[in-house]
Backbone bond lengths (Angstrom), bond angles and torsions (degrees), N, CA, C in turn:
res aa  C-N    CA-C-N  psi(-1)  N-CA   C-N-CA  omega(-1)  CA-C   N-CA-C  phi
1 M - - - 1.467 - - 1.529 109.47 -
2 S 1.318 116.08 137.18 1.459 120.31 -179.21 1.529 110.56 -71.52
3 V 1.343 115.40 164.60 1.465 120.69 177.09 1.512 109.85 -60.30
4 F 1.346 115.90 -39.71 1.468 119.66 179.77 1.522 110.73 -61.45
5 G 1.336 115.17 -39.55 1.453 119.10 179.86 1.517 112.23 -64.74
6 V 1.337 116.35 -40.65 1.465 120.95 178.18 1.527 109.92 -61.70
7 I 1.334 116.28 -44.12 1.473 120.42 179.88 1.521 109.50 -62.50
8 Q 1.350 116.72 -41.41 1.461 120.59 -178.97 1.537 110.26 -63.37
9 D 1.346 117.47 -40.12 1.462 120.54 178.86 1.535 110.92 -64.43
10 V 1.349 116.45 -41.06 1.456 120.33 179.96 1.521 109.97 -62.08
11 I 1.344 116.17 -43.65 1.460 120.67 179.99 1.519 110.78 -63.09
12 N 1.365 116.61 -43.29 1.467 120.69 -179.10 1.522 111.94 -62.92
13 E 1.335 116.00 -34.96 1.458 120.09 -178.12 1.542 112.61 -80.89
14 N 1.315 115.73 -16.38 1.476 119.70 -177.13 1.526 110.30 -132.10
15 K 1.343 115.36 45.30 1.459 119.59 -174.45 1.518 112.15 -58.95
16 F 1.314 116.24 -42.54 1.469 119.46 -176.18 1.526 110.84 -61.59
17 V 1.332 114.90 -47.05 1.468 119.33 179.18 1.525 110.55 -63.72
18 F 1.327 116.13 -41.17 1.462 120.72 -179.82 1.527 110.92 -61.37
19 Y 1.344 116.40 -45.80 1.461 119.78 -178.38 1.530 111.24 -64.12
20 I 1.334 116.18 -38.08 1.462 119.39 177.42 1.533 110.56 -63.56
21 F 1.327 115.45 -46.76 1.464 120.25 179.98 1.528 110.99 -62.72
22 F 1.336 115.89 -44.82 1.466 120.12 -178.80 1.531 110.53 -64.15
23 G 1.344 116.14 -42.73 1.464 119.96 178.75 1.522 111.62 -63.04
24 F 1.334 115.68 -41.06 1.463 119.97 177.88 1.526 110.29 -62.61
25 F 1.332 116.07 -42.92 1.469 120.94 -178.45 1.532 110.90 -62.68
26 I 1.321 117.32 -46.60 1.468 121.37 179.92 1.525 110.36 -64.35
27 G 1.340 115.43 -42.15 1.468 119.42 178.68 1.515 111.60 -63.74
28 F 1.324 115.98 -40.08 1.465 121.28 179.23 1.528 110.32 -61.67
29 I 1.335 116.86 -46.09 1.463 121.35 -179.64 1.526 110.24 -63.85
30 A 1.336 116.81 -42.90 1.471 120.45 -179.42 1.522 110.90 -64.44
31 L 1.334 116.15 -42.51 1.465 120.00 179.07 1.525 110.87 -64.58
32 R 1.318 116.01 -40.47 1.464 119.72 179.68 1.523 110.82 -62.92
33 Q 1.329 116.92 -43.26 1.465 119.58 179.42 1.519 111.33 -64.31
34 Y 1.349 116.12 -37.41 1.468 120.28 178.26 1.518 110.60 -64.92
35 L 1.336 117.25 -45.29 1.450 121.05 -177.55 1.532 112.19 -71.12
36 Y 1.335 117.05 -28.48 1.462 120.21 178.15 1.522 110.99 -65.34
37 G 1.332 117.03 -31.50 1.450 121.18 170.63 1.519 115.47 71.46
38 T 1.343 114.23 -155.37 1.463 123.02 -172.50 1.516 111.64 -95.19
39 R 1.314 116.71 140.21 1.458 121.61 172.93 1.522 109.09 -99.12
40 Y 1.342 115.99 134.13 1.456 119.83 177.68 1.525 109.08 -85.27
41 T 1.332 116.29 128.58 1.462 120.72 -175.82 1.522 112.75 -118.48
42 G 1.333 118.12 9.32 1.461 120.54 179.53 1.520 112.00 -60.46
43 A 1.333 115.84 148.79 1.468 120.67 -173.70 1.525 113.24 -112.14
44 A 1.325 118.56 19.38 1.465 121.54 -177.63 1.520 111.71 -55.14
45 R 1.328 116.73 138.73 1.453 122.72 178.45 1.529 110.36 -93.42
46 L 1.347 115.28 155.87 1.463 120.91 178.81 1.529 110.79 -128.28
47 D 1.307 116.64 32.58 1.453 120.42 179.09 1.528 110.16 -58.84
48 N 1.338 115.49 137.12 1.472 122.87 179.69 1.526 113.39 67.52
49 K 1.320 117.00 14.90 1.462 122.33 176.10 1.529 109.58 -104.40
50 T 1.339 115.32 148.09 1.467 120.76 177.32 1.529 109.57 -114.14
51 V 1.319 115.16 133.11 1.466 122.11 -177.38 1.523 109.51 -125.44
52 I 1.330 116.63 136.97 1.463 121.89 170.63 1.523 107.79 -113.83
53 I 1.333 116.02 131.72 1.468 121.43 177.49 1.523 108.43 -125.04
54 T 1.322 117.70 122.93 1.457 120.33 174.52 1.530 109.22 -86.86
55 G 1.330 115.73 150.83 1.460 119.77 177.49 1.516 112.90 63.53
56 A 1.337 116.67 48.60 1.467 120.40 -174.43 1.519 112.83 -110.13
57 S 1.318 117.77 19.59 1.462 119.75 -179.52 1.525 112.36 -83.63
58 S 1.329 117.14 -6.88 1.462 121.48 178.68 1.524 108.78 -167.73
59 G 1.308 115.79 177.52 1.456 121.66 171.54 1.515 115.20 58.38
60 I 1.337 115.42 -141.75 1.455 121.74 -175.86 1.521 111.57 -58.81
61 G 1.328 116.91 -45.82 1.452 120.52 -177.20 1.515 112.76 -57.18
62 K 1.312 116.01 -42.19 1.461 121.47 178.88 1.527 110.56 -62.03
63 E 1.323 117.52 -44.82 1.460 121.27 -178.66 1.526 111.55 -69.46
64 V 1.320 117.13 -36.06 1.468 120.33 175.84 1.527 109.59 -63.34
65 A 1.328 115.96 -43.80 1.463 120.41 179.52 1.529 110.80 -58.48
66 K 1.315 116.70 -44.43 1.460 120.76 179.79 1.524 110.90 -62.68
67 N 1.320 116.34 -44.32 1.467 120.95 -179.14 1.523 111.47 -62.72
68 L 1.322 117.71 -45.17 1.460 120.65 -177.28 1.527 111.46 -72.33
69 A 1.339 116.05 -30.76 1.465 119.23 174.81 1.527 110.24 -64.42
70 K 1.326 117.19 -38.58 1.461 121.31 177.12 1.523 111.28 -62.77
71 R 1.321 116.77 -27.54 1.466 121.47 179.87 1.525 112.73 -83.67
72 G 1.328 116.91 1.17 1.446 120.62 175.07 1.511 116.03 96.82
73 A 1.337 117.90 3.59 1.463 120.69 -178.32 1.523 111.55 -75.38
74 K 1.321 115.30 153.12 1.459 120.83 165.31 1.526 105.94 -84.59
75 V 1.322 117.22 119.34 1.465 121.62 -172.55 1.526 109.93 -113.90
76 I 1.331 115.23 127.33 1.462 121.76 176.93 1.529 108.03 -110.91
77 L 1.317 116.09 119.58 1.458 121.42 178.08 1.526 108.34 -90.42
78 A 1.313 116.46 116.19 1.465 122.14 -178.01 1.522 108.28 -100.56
79 C 1.337 116.23 102.67 1.465 120.35 -170.21 1.526 111.87 -141.48
80 R 1.317 114.90 158.25 1.465 121.78 -179.69 1.524 112.36 -80.64
81 D 1.327 116.70 -41.27 1.468 122.08 -175.77 1.527 108.85 -93.89
82 L 1.326 116.86 96.43 1.463 120.82 -175.89 1.523 112.25 -67.55
83 E 1.326 117.04 -39.02 1.466 120.00 -178.93 1.523 110.60 -61.47
84 K 1.313 116.17 -47.28 1.462 121.13 179.97 1.525 111.21 -64.58
85 T 1.335 116.16 -41.81 1.460 119.92 -176.75 1.519 111.80 -71.53
86 N 1.329 117.87 -33.67 1.462 120.28 176.33 1.523 111.13 -62.89
87 K 1.316 117.23 -31.77 1.467 120.73 175.52 1.531 110.11 -67.10
88 V 1.337 116.44 -36.11 1.465 120.89 176.61 1.528 110.09 -65.05
89 V 1.330 115.88 -43.48 1.470 120.52 178.37 1.528 109.75 -59.01
90 Y 1.324 116.67 -45.66 1.463 121.02 179.65 1.527 110.46 -61.21
91 E 1.327 116.43 -43.34 1.463 121.26 -179.42 1.524 111.10 -62.65
92 I 1.336 116.67 -45.69 1.468 120.28 -178.69 1.528 110.73 -66.20
93 K 1.323 117.59 -39.53 1.465 120.12 178.92 1.523 111.87 -64.14
94 R 1.319 116.63 -29.50 1.470 120.29 176.14 1.529 110.53 -71.65
95 Q 1.327 116.97 -31.62 1.465 121.37 -175.66 1.528 113.10 -92.26
96 V 1.333 116.86 -27.59 1.465 121.13 -176.03 1.522 108.88 -117.92
97 R 1.293 116.06 108.82 1.463 121.00 -178.09 1.527 110.45 -62.34
98 D 1.316 116.58 133.34 1.469 123.61 178.28 1.531 113.02 61.86
99 A 1.328 117.36 26.45 1.468 120.45 178.71 1.524 110.50 -61.62
100 K 1.320 115.39 132.85 1.471 121.37 175.90 1.527 106.60 -101.17
101 I 1.308 115.73 92.95 1.460 119.70 -172.88 1.521 109.99 -144.64
102 G 1.319 116.01 139.87 1.452 121.37 179.84 1.513 110.77 -149.88
103 V 1.322 116.92 178.15 1.455 121.60 -176.39 1.523 110.16 -132.04
104 K 1.310 115.83 142.62 1.460 122.59 173.71 1.526 108.33 -133.11
105 H 1.320 115.75 146.21 1.461 119.83 -177.12 1.525 111.46 -73.81
106 L 1.331 115.36 132.54 1.464 122.22 175.23 1.518 108.58 -150.69
107 D 1.324 116.15 121.95 1.462 122.26 174.58 1.521 107.20 -113.48
108 L 1.312 116.68 106.69 1.471 121.34 -176.75 1.521 112.95 -71.85
109 A 1.327 116.36 -6.46 1.468 120.51 175.45 1.523 111.02 -92.55
110 S 1.334 116.72 12.41 1.466 121.91 -179.48 1.527 109.68 -138.91
111 L 1.319 117.20 115.13 1.464 120.19 177.94 1.527 110.71 -62.37
112 K 1.330 116.80 -34.67 1.457 120.98 178.21 1.524 110.75 -62.11
113 S 1.320 116.80 -45.25 1.458 121.27 179.51 1.521 110.89 -63.16
114 I 1.320 117.28 -41.14 1.463 121.60 179.80 1.522 110.61 -62.22
115 R 1.319 116.35 -42.98 1.468 120.28 179.56 1.531 111.00 -66.38
116 Q 1.317 117.02 -39.36 1.465 120.12 178.42 1.525 111.06 -65.51
117 F 1.318 116.18 -41.86 1.465 120.55 178.77 1.520 110.49 -62.61
118 A 1.334 116.68 -48.26 1.464 120.68 -178.79 1.527 111.22 -62.18
119 K 1.335 117.29 -38.79 1.458 121.02 177.85 1.524 110.67 -62.03
120 D 1.320 116.24 -42.85 1.462 122.14 178.23 1.531 110.47 -60.44
121 I 1.323 116.22 -48.07 1.466 120.33 -179.01 1.523 110.94 -63.03
122 N 1.312 117.29 -47.15 1.466 121.18 -177.63 1.526 112.50 -63.59
123 Q 1.323 115.93 -31.17 1.472 119.73 -178.82 1.527 112.58 -84.37
124 N 1.328 117.54 -29.19 1.459 119.94 -169.93 1.525 116.09 -114.52
125 E 1.317 117.56 -9.33 1.461 119.89 179.09 1.530 109.97 -110.68
126 E 1.312 115.73 135.20 1.454 120.61 -179.21 1.519 112.52 -79.45
127 R 1.327 115.94 -23.54 1.458 118.84 -177.69 1.531 110.60 -153.47
128 L 1.311 115.17 161.71 1.461 122.48 172.88 1.521 106.88 -145.42
129 D 1.317 115.36 109.33 1.460 121.25 -174.26 1.527 113.42 -94.37
130 I 1.327 116.07 -33.39 1.469 120.22 -177.61 1.523 109.25 -141.25
131 L 1.318 116.44 124.34 1.462 122.76 173.33 1.518 107.48 -111.81
132 I 1.328 116.68 120.90 1.466 121.15 -179.86 1.524 108.84 -111.88
133 N 1.320 115.56 106.32 1.460 122.89 178.44 1.528 108.14 -83.55
134 N 1.317 115.65 87.13 1.459 121.52 -171.44 1.521 114.02 -106.17
135 A 1.321 118.07 -30.51 1.469 120.82 -173.54 1.528 111.33 -59.15
136 G 1.314 115.12 149.50 1.458 118.58 178.22 1.510 112.02 -167.50
137 V 1.319 115.57 157.30 1.462 122.38 173.24 1.518 108.41 -124.12
138 F 1.332 115.90 158.66 1.460 120.85 -166.43 1.525 110.09 -145.14
139 Y 1.328 116.26 125.73 1.470 121.59 175.10 1.525 112.99 56.81
140 C 1.315 117.20 52.08 1.468 120.18 -179.21 1.525 111.55 -72.60
141 P 1.336 117.54 146.34 1.467 120.60 171.79 1.526 109.71 -58.54
142 D 1.321 117.29 154.05 1.467 119.61 -172.53 1.527 113.31 -72.81
143 D 1.318 118.58 -7.18 1.455 119.36 179.16 1.532 112.07 -91.79
144 L 1.332 116.68 2.54 1.457 119.87 -179.59 1.524 111.29 -93.71
145 R 1.313 115.49 123.40 1.463 123.02 176.62 1.528 108.21 -131.28
146 T 1.306 116.77 156.63 1.453 119.45 176.20 1.520 110.13 -73.22
147 E 1.314 115.79 172.38 1.458 121.18 178.57 1.520 112.16 -56.66
148 D 1.327 115.90 -28.72 1.465 121.07 -177.65 1.520 113.10 -98.96
149 G 1.350 115.96 9.19 1.454 120.08 173.49 1.514 115.89 89.58
150 F 1.330 118.41 9.94 1.459 120.59 178.86 1.523 110.60 -84.77
151 E 1.331 116.08 148.71 1.459 120.39 171.19 1.525 107.31 -54.21
152 M 1.331 117.38 131.67 1.458 122.05 -165.80 1.526 113.91 -58.00
153 Q 1.322 117.48 -43.62 1.464 119.67 -176.35 1.530 111.28 -68.66
154 F 1.311 117.38 -44.90 1.456 120.53 177.81 1.531 109.87 -67.85
155 G 1.330 116.15 -37.96 1.452 121.40 -177.61 1.517 113.26 -66.86
156 V 1.330 116.93 -45.82 1.465 120.83 -178.43 1.527 111.49 -81.78
157 N 1.333 116.25 -53.31 1.462 120.72 -172.97 1.524 112.88 -65.45
158 H 1.325 116.90 -37.80 1.468 119.90 -178.68 1.525 113.78 -108.69
159 L 1.323 117.38 -64.00 1.466 119.63 -171.68 1.526 112.72 -61.06
160 G 1.327 117.11 -40.44 1.458 120.11 179.51 1.516 111.66 -60.05
161 H 1.333 116.31 -47.82 1.459 120.23 179.75 1.529 111.63 -71.41
162 F 1.310 116.88 -30.88 1.470 120.82 177.19 1.530 109.70 -61.43
163 L 1.317 116.48 -49.33 1.460 120.27 -179.87 1.527 110.93 -66.50
164 L 1.314 116.77 -46.33 1.459 120.70 -178.76 1.528 110.91 -56.46
165 T 1.310 116.58 -49.21 1.468 120.42 -178.35 1.516 111.25 -60.87
166 N 1.325 116.85 -45.36 1.459 120.24 -179.03 1.528 112.07 -61.97
167 L 1.328 116.65 -37.32 1.461 120.06 -178.84 1.529 112.67 -73.93
168 L 1.333 116.75 -16.76 1.467 120.93 -179.90 1.529 112.91 -105.21
169 L 1.318 117.25 4.64 1.463 120.37 -174.44 1.522 113.24 -62.89
170 D 1.315 117.65 -39.74 1.466 119.19 -178.98 1.527 110.95 -61.09
171 L 1.316 116.73 -41.63 1.461 120.43 179.38 1.524 110.77 -68.81
172 L 1.320 117.03 -37.72 1.463 121.01 176.69 1.527 110.56 -63.76
173 K 1.333 117.06 -42.05 1.461 120.55 178.63 1.525 111.04 -65.26
174 K 1.311 116.09 -41.39 1.460 121.32 178.88 1.532 110.88 -60.91
175 S 1.326 116.88 -31.13 1.470 122.40 -175.35 1.522 112.85 -95.47
176 A 1.325 117.99 3.78 1.462 121.44 -174.19 1.539 111.87 -55.80
177 P 1.355 116.05 145.85 1.465 127.01 5.30 1.535 111.59 -73.48
178 S 1.309 115.18 132.61 1.462 121.71 -178.76 1.528 109.04 -138.25
179 R 1.336 115.08 168.06 1.465 119.27 -173.37 1.527 111.68 -135.83
180 V 1.336 114.94 146.45 1.465 122.63 172.05 1.523 107.36 -119.84
181 I 1.321 116.75 116.10 1.465 122.15 -180.00 1.520 108.51 -109.69
182 T 1.318 116.91 125.42 1.460 121.45 179.49 1.526 109.04 -116.91
183 V 1.327 115.68 120.29 1.465 121.09 -177.49 1.520 109.07 -82.99
184 S 1.315 115.51 113.77 1.462 122.06 178.45 1.531 108.04 -105.71
185 S 1.311 116.90 -140.73 1.459 122.23 -179.17 1.521 108.18 -168.11
186 N 1.329 116.92 157.59 1.466 118.27 174.25 1.526 111.05 -66.80
187 A 1.342 116.87 -10.16 1.466 120.59 175.41 1.525 111.39 -61.84
188 H 1.328 117.73 -19.50 1.471 120.29 179.87 1.527 111.16 -62.16
189 E 1.338 116.07 -24.24 1.465 119.92 -177.87 1.520 112.26 -64.59
190 K 1.347 117.03 -24.26 1.458 121.30 178.43 1.524 111.62 -96.22
191 G 1.327 116.20 -5.83 1.455 119.98 -172.61 1.517 114.87 -78.97
192 R 1.319 114.87 155.99 1.462 123.34 172.24 1.522 107.01 -139.93
193 I 1.326 116.97 141.75 1.458 120.06 176.08 1.520 107.92 -86.95
194 N 1.323 116.34 110.32 1.453 122.04 -176.52 1.532 109.43 -89.42
195 F 1.314 116.43 83.00 1.461 120.34 -176.76 1.527 112.05 -63.13
196 A 1.331 116.92 -25.05 1.465 120.38 -179.75 1.524 112.11 -72.90
197 D 1.332 116.64 -22.44 1.470 121.20 179.40 1.526 108.50 -148.86
198 I 1.324 115.77 58.30 1.463 121.57 -172.98 1.520 112.21 -61.16
199 N 1.330 116.96 -26.65 1.457 121.38 -177.56 1.524 112.62 -99.09
200 S 1.329 116.26 8.98 1.469 122.71 176.39 1.522 112.61 52.95
201 E 1.315 116.52 45.96 1.472 120.97 179.75 1.522 111.72 -89.26
202 K 1.340 116.65 -29.27 1.460 119.86 179.81 1.528 111.28 -79.70
203 K 1.332 115.27 -38.50 1.459 120.30 -178.88 1.519 108.65 -150.59
204 Y 1.336 116.25 130.87 1.460 120.55 180.00 1.523 110.44 -116.26
205 E 1.328 115.29 121.28 1.457 122.31 173.35 1.524 107.32 -129.41
206 P 1.330 118.76 114.65 1.470 121.46 -174.70 1.517 114.22 -50.28
207 R 1.321 117.32 -47.31 1.465 120.55 -176.42 1.525 110.86 -66.35
208 V 1.319 116.78 -43.34 1.463 120.76 -179.51 1.526 110.40 -62.49
209 C 1.321 116.21 -41.12 1.471 120.30 179.51 1.519 111.53 -66.64
210 Y 1.326 116.61 -39.52 1.468 119.89 177.99 1.523 110.50 -63.87
211 D 1.333 116.42 -47.58 1.462 120.36 179.80 1.524 111.04 -59.38
212 Q 1.325 116.70 -40.58 1.467 120.65 178.26 1.531 110.56 -61.56
213 S 1.337 117.09 -42.85 1.464 120.40 -177.98 1.525 111.49 -66.18
214 K 1.332 116.71 -35.55 1.466 120.24 -179.77 1.531 111.20 -74.64
215 L 1.321 117.01 -34.28 1.469 119.91 172.70 1.517 109.72 -65.08
216 A 1.323 116.85 -40.35 1.464 121.08 178.26 1.526 110.68 -59.83
217 N 1.333 117.92 -35.55 1.465 121.41 177.13 1.528 111.54 -59.41
218 V 1.321 116.53 -46.67 1.465 120.78 -177.66 1.533 110.55 -69.06
219 L 1.331 116.23 -43.16 1.465 120.08 178.52 1.524 111.41 -63.33
220 F 1.327 116.68 -39.47 1.460 121.79 177.95 1.522 110.99 -60.97
221 S 1.324 117.01 -47.94 1.467 121.36 -179.10 1.522 110.61 -62.70
222 R 1.311 116.46 -38.72 1.467 121.46 -179.56 1.530 111.02 -66.98
223 E 1.329 116.92 -46.48 1.462 120.93 -179.35 1.531 110.71 -69.64
224 L 1.337 116.77 -38.15 1.459 121.00 178.05 1.517 110.71 -60.13
225 S 1.316 117.03 -39.96 1.458 121.53 178.65 1.525 111.30 -58.63
226 K 1.312 116.47 -42.44 1.465 120.34 179.92 1.519 111.23 -65.59
227 R 1.311 116.33 -40.30 1.461 120.72 -177.94 1.533 112.50 -73.69
228 L 1.329 116.60 -19.23 1.465 120.33 -179.21 1.526 113.15 -103.47
229 K 1.307 116.38 8.60 1.463 119.93 -178.53 1.530 110.81 -56.32
230 G 1.314 115.46 128.78 1.459 120.61 178.40 1.515 114.74 88.31
231 T 1.332 117.77 -2.27 1.470 120.62 -177.82 1.527 112.57 -93.21
232 G 1.336 116.96 -15.98 1.460 120.46 -175.33 1.513 113.38 89.14
233 V 1.330 116.51 -0.42 1.466 120.98 175.81 1.526 107.53 -98.02
234 T 1.315 117.13 122.67 1.457 121.61 -178.02 1.533 110.28 -113.56
235 T 1.333 116.03 155.13 1.463 120.83 -174.14 1.528 111.50 -127.32
236 Y 1.327 114.61 150.52 1.459 121.26 -177.14 1.530 108.87 -147.51
237 S 1.319 116.69 135.76 1.470 120.49 170.50 1.519 107.32 -119.07
238 L 1.325 117.00 158.49 1.459 118.15 -171.82 1.524 112.53 -159.62
239 H 1.321 113.84 161.58 1.463 123.27 169.65 1.524 107.29 -109.97
240 P 1.346 118.88 117.84 1.471 120.50 -175.95 1.522 114.12 -79.39
241 G 1.328 116.81 -8.74 1.451 120.84 -173.11 1.525 109.40 104.23
242 V 1.313 116.07 175.82 1.460 121.09 178.33 1.515 107.42 -88.21
243 V 1.326 115.85 112.38 1.465 121.05 -167.73 1.525 110.79 -121.37
244 R 1.335 115.67 142.75 1.464 121.31 175.43 1.530 108.84 -79.09
245 T 1.325 117.50 97.82 1.463 121.29 178.47 1.523 109.71 -136.73
246 N 1.333 115.53 175.06 1.465 121.32 179.91 1.520 112.71 -73.16
247 I 1.339 117.55 -8.60 1.458 119.71 -176.30 1.529 111.64 -61.19
248 S 1.332 117.36 -23.17 1.469 120.49 -175.64 1.526 113.02 -90.61
249 K 1.347 118.34 15.55 1.464 118.98 -175.18 1.522 112.86 -60.74
250 Y 1.333 117.87 -36.04 1.457 119.57 179.38 1.524 110.90 -72.58
251 L 1.326 116.55 -32.19 1.457 120.57 176.68 1.521 110.49 -60.84
252 R 1.329 116.61 -42.09 1.460 120.61 179.32 1.527 110.91 -65.07
253 Q 1.331 116.37 -38.05 1.453 120.88 -179.63 1.531 111.22 -62.83
254 Q 1.337 116.79 -29.11 1.455 120.59 -176.93 1.526 112.72 -94.92
255 H 1.361 116.79 8.55 1.473 122.67 170.12 1.524 113.10 61.48
256 F 1.330 117.43 42.14 1.455 118.56 176.78 1.527 111.17 -77.84
257 F 1.342 117.73 -21.91 1.443 119.88 174.12 1.528 107.89 -88.11
258 S 1.305 116.17 160.20 1.453 119.78 -172.43 1.517 113.26 -75.95
259 G 1.313 117.76 -19.92 1.451 120.18 -179.12 1.510 110.22 159.79
260 P 1.332 117.19 167.59 1.459 120.53 -175.43 1.514 114.44 -63.06
261 I 1.341 118.60 -33.90 1.459 120.51 -178.65 1.530 110.32 -69.50
262 I 1.343 116.50 -49.51 1.460 120.55 178.06 1.521 110.52 -62.69
263 D 1.332 115.23 -40.62 1.464 120.93 177.91 1.530 110.41 -57.32
264 L 1.327 116.44 -48.55 1.458 121.74 -174.52 1.520 112.65 -69.69
265 Y 1.343 117.02 -43.17 1.459 119.48 -170.34 1.529 114.78 -100.88
266 L 1.331 118.53 -18.75 1.452 119.52 -177.83 1.530 112.91 -117.25
267 V 1.328 117.91 -41.73 1.468 120.33 -174.79 1.525 111.50 -82.73
268 L 1.332 117.15 -58.73 1.468 120.34 -174.43 1.525 113.91 -60.92
269 P 1.341 120.63 -35.97 1.461 119.06 178.80 1.529 113.77 -61.94
270 L 1.347 117.59 -19.94 1.459 120.69 178.83 1.525 111.95 -81.59
271 F 1.325 116.40 -18.25 1.456 119.90 -177.15 1.525 110.75 -82.55
272 K 1.326 116.26 150.49 1.460 120.34 170.59 1.521 109.20 -67.58
273 D 1.343 116.26 149.80 1.453 117.37 168.98 1.529 107.58 -81.71
274 S 1.323 116.53 174.40 1.463 119.96 -173.46 1.521 112.42 -60.97
275 E 1.328 116.94 -38.28 1.461 119.67 -179.87 1.521 111.38 -65.63
276 Q 1.321 117.36 -41.89 1.458 120.88 178.11 1.525 111.33 -64.59
277 G 1.336 115.64 -30.35 1.462 120.00 -178.11 1.519 114.41 -75.69
278 T 1.340 117.25 -5.48 1.467 119.81 -177.76 1.513 113.74 -84.77
279 S 1.318 118.00 -17.31 1.469 121.09 -166.48 1.527 114.12 -53.66
280 T 1.319 117.39 -50.89 1.465 119.11 -175.88 1.519 111.54 -70.79
281 I 1.328 117.34 -32.33 1.463 120.24 176.59 1.529 109.87 -63.80
282 I 1.318 116.51 -48.14 1.460 120.66 -179.49 1.521 110.57 -64.84
283 Y 1.318 116.68 -39.86 1.460 121.03 176.59 1.531 110.70 -56.11
284 C 1.321 116.73 -48.40 1.466 120.42 -179.74 1.528 112.06 -67.70
285 A 1.323 116.55 -28.63 1.460 120.50 -177.08 1.517 113.40 -79.40
286 V 1.329 117.25 -33.79 1.471 118.39 -168.89 1.523 115.70 -124.44
287 D 1.319 119.28 -19.19 1.458 118.98 -171.39 1.530 111.23 -68.01
288 E 1.322 115.16 127.39 1.463 120.76 -174.79 1.523 112.47 -68.04
289 S 1.320 117.81 -24.55 1.465 120.48 -178.68 1.523 112.22 -67.38
290 L 1.329 118.13 -15.98 1.466 121.75 -177.43 1.528 112.79 -96.26
291 E 1.309 117.58 2.17 1.462 120.75 -172.56 1.528 112.89 -56.84
292 K 1.328 117.36 -33.77 1.471 120.90 -178.56 1.525 112.68 -98.71
293 E 1.329 116.87 -1.56 1.460 121.09 179.48 1.524 109.55 -90.04
294 S 1.331 116.65 149.56 1.467 119.33 178.36 1.521 110.53 -161.62
295 G 1.338 114.81 143.19 1.459 120.94 175.16 1.510 114.69 84.74
296 N 1.335 117.06 1.43 1.460 120.13 -175.56 1.530 111.67 -90.82
297 Y 1.312 114.67 170.07 1.460 123.28 -176.98 1.523 108.59 -116.44
298 Y 1.339 116.86 139.10 1.464 121.11 -172.11 1.524 112.01 -129.19
299 R 1.328 112.44 151.39 1.461 120.89 176.60 1.521 108.10 -153.87
300 E 1.314 117.57 135.55 1.467 122.89 -179.05 1.532 111.62 50.68
301 C 1.317 115.42 47.48 1.471 123.06 174.58 1.526 113.29 59.44
302 S 1.307 116.51 35.13 1.457 120.09 174.46 1.527 109.35 -154.78
303 E 1.328 115.52 151.09 1.457 120.30 178.07 1.523 109.57 -67.81
304 T 1.316 116.34 138.83 1.452 120.63 178.54 1.518 108.95 -143.30
305 M 1.307 116.31 161.64 1.456 121.02 -178.65 1.529 109.83 -78.61
306 P 1.332 118.07 126.76 1.468 119.73 176.26 1.523 110.43 -75.90
307 G 1.315 116.21 178.92 1.460 120.08 176.39 1.514 111.22 -60.04
308 K 1.320 116.36 153.26 1.458 122.26 -175.71 1.522 112.28 -54.12
309 Q 1.333 117.25 -40.81 1.455 120.83 -177.46 1.527 112.63 -67.64
310 A 1.345 116.47 -19.14 1.469 120.49 178.71 1.519 111.93 -80.30
311 L 1.324 117.22 -4.37 1.463 122.04 -179.95 1.519 112.36 -102.81
312 D 1.313 116.15 5.45 1.467 120.92 -177.85 1.526 109.68 -84.83
313 D 1.329 116.43 101.70 1.465 121.01 -177.00 1.524 112.27 -65.53
314 G 1.322 116.85 -30.38 1.458 120.34 178.38 1.518 111.61 -65.62
315 V 1.322 115.93 -43.08 1.465 121.02 177.64 1.530 110.42 -66.58
316 A 1.330 116.51 -39.83 1.468 120.54 179.46 1.526 110.68 -61.08
317 K 1.313 116.90 -44.07 1.462 121.55 -179.82 1.527 111.25 -66.69
318 K 1.325 115.75 -42.57 1.464 120.64 179.73 1.523 110.59 -64.70
319 L 1.337 117.06 -41.18 1.461 121.30 178.34 1.521 110.32 -64.46
320 W 1.316 117.17 -41.07 1.465 120.83 178.98 1.530 110.51 -59.43
321 E 1.313 116.05 -48.84 1.469 120.45 -177.39 1.524 111.33 -64.60
322 L 1.335 116.73 -39.50 1.461 120.25 177.12 1.528 110.90 -66.30
323 S 1.322 116.22 -42.18 1.469 120.71 179.91 1.522 110.89 -62.09
324 E 1.330 117.03 -39.72 1.473 120.56 176.88 1.524 111.12 -56.41
325 K 1.312 115.70 -43.76 1.464 120.04 -179.33 1.535 110.68 -68.32
326 M 1.319 116.88 -41.85 1.461 120.67 -175.84 1.531 112.27 -65.01
327 V 1.345 117.15 -34.15 1.471 119.58 -177.92 1.526 112.53 -98.69
328 G 1.331 116.32 1.35 1.457 119.55 174.95 1.509 116.05 81.75
329 L 1.336 117.17 28.84 1.466 120.37 176.67 1.521 112.15 -87.91
330 T 1.325 116.71 -11.54 1.477 120.19 176.92 1.531 109.07 -129.19
């Protein structure tokens, strides 16, 4: 009997198991293709434009930096780990001929560092065309606080970018038309802004704090758009998709996945890789069709409706005013 015949006999004797396995396989492939989403293929150039990207030492930020460098932009990587980021700069320069790319130190968990970075940029850069608020932390242990005592996720993901953006607004206005892109997540849909315990001192739940910080991203972008109306500076928030990046390191430490085997063969294959996760960010940064749009939320390279709580203008205004006080802008 041929090998094919043996396989056919095995299938005939175990049809039920085979159909289950085959159905699972097809479903897995279909789900993976759905989660991989849309690739942005626009060819817009960014010659003579300056871009700042936070959190660009790895993952999505690194791939966005490479893509925008290919488009001719001057790209500044704003990162905490200079040694690691300088290796990224070297790598991109090897891959992108004549890339104009450099690194400056920025620790979003330190208001002092943010102010020093912004002062450096304002004094030494003639323009700023695109600010990409990409850096983020995820599921931090409850003993982690920023240098200024803020809950780490709210402090880095929201307050750090809130202060940074505000300190760079004059340069963005001077360079208009310019854009501010804030990377959020679909996790914002579950988020609530807990004004009674904004710093999570009474009760700390990693997931709740993360969701709150991502909702704050969308509310910030929405309120910023209103305050910048007529200036030529436009704002965008977005969900990049579920991406395999280092941001989930704390999640792994807390054993939310079932184990390394399931993680490797079932969970991670469903996630976008870092390059796939750049599409919506790049779309918001460069696509000419968005030049007159502002304050909207995007997913898979198209505008989409955010969670209901992200449309509450009263909450957005209240969060803005509270954030100003927390970072010392008022």
